[in-house]
C-alpha positions as CSV (number, residue, x, y, z in Angstrom):
1,M,78.4,109.9,90.2
2,P,80.1,113.2,89.5
3,F,79.6,114.4,93.1
4,E,81.2,111.3,94.4
5,I,84.3,111.8,92.3
6,L,84.7,115.3,93.7
7,A,84.1,114.0,97.3
8,I,86.8,111.4,96.8
9,T,89.1,114.0,95.3
10,D,88.6,116.3,98.3
11,T,89.1,113.5,100.8
12,E,92.4,112.4,99.2
13,L,93.7,116.0,98.8
14,S,93.0,116.7,102.4
15,K,95.2,113.8,103.6
16,P,98.4,114.6,105.5
17,K,100.5,113.3,102.5
18,F,99.2,116.0,100.3
19,K,99.2,118.7,103.0
20,S,102.8,118.1,103.8
21,E,104.2,117.3,100.4
22,C,102.3,119.7,98.1
23,T,101.7,123.4,98.0
24,A,98.2,124.7,98.3
25,A,98.4,126.0,94.8
26,Y,99.2,122.6,93.5
27,T,96.4,120.8,95.3
28,A,94.0,123.6,94.1
29,M,95.2,123.0,90.5
30,V,94.7,119.2,90.8
31,R,91.1,119.7,92.2
32,A,90.3,122.2,89.4
33,F,91.6,119.8,86.8
34,I,89.4,117.0,88.2
35,L,86.4,119.3,88.4
36,D,86.8,120.6,84.9
37,N,88.0,117.5,83.0
38,V,86.2,114.7,84.9
39,V,83.3,115.9,87.0
40,R,81.8,118.5,84.7
41,R,82.5,116.4,81.6
42,L,80.6,113.5,83.2
43,A,77.8,115.9,84.2
44,R,77.5,117.2,80.6
45,F,77.4,113.6,79.3
46,R,74.7,112.7,81.8
47,Q,72.6,115.8,80.7
48,E,73.0,114.8,77.0
49,H,71.3,111.5,77.9
50,D,68.4,113.3,79.8
51,M,69.7,112.4,83.2
52,F,70.2,114.5,86.3
53,D,73.8,115.9,86.0
54,A,74.7,114.9,89.6
55,E,77.4,117.5,89.8
56,E,76.2,118.3,93.3
57,M,74.7,115.9,95.8
58,P,71.0,116.4,96.1
59,N,69.9,117.4,99.6
60,D,67.4,114.5,99.8
61,W,69.9,112.0,98.3
62,D,69.9,108.4,99.5
63,E,71.2,105.1,98.2
64,Q,67.7,104.3,96.7
65,M,67.5,107.5,94.6
66,D,67.5,106.8,90.9
67,L,69.8,109.5,89.4
68,N,69.6,107.8,86.0
69,M,65.9,108.6,85.7
70,G,65.2,110.0,82.2
71,A,67.8,107.9,80.4
72,S,66.5,105.9,77.5
73,C,66.0,102.2,78.1
74,M,68.9,101.1,76.0
75,F,71.2,103.6,77.7
76,S,70.0,102.5,81.1
77,L,70.9,98.9,80.2
78,Y,74.3,100.2,79.2
79,L,74.7,102.1,82.5
80,H,74.0,99.1,84.5
81,N,76.3,96.9,82.4
82,T,73.4,94.7,81.4
83,P,74.3,92.3,78.6
84,L,72.1,92.8,75.5
85,F,70.6,89.4,74.6
86,A,67.9,88.7,72.1
87,D,65.4,88.5,75.0
88,T,66.4,91.8,76.5
89,T,63.5,94.2,76.2
90,C,62.9,97.7,77.0
91,A,59.5,98.3,78.6
């Protein structure tokens, strides 16, 4: 999910390795790059397929929430890496 990518980025950039070895401007630039070129791009892609963009974590989010709701059946099979066999049907 896009919000998870940003959370991982923030976690990694806040580690002592980055704090001591990199300037604040550099870490801000890395975060901005990830946000613009990964997170927002993925959010736009999700919206194009009628899914929640998931750029920000919903307040009521839990592991059971289906953030892919709205995606077509075939795209949902693709998202879940489901092999397409002759007996695979979309209901």
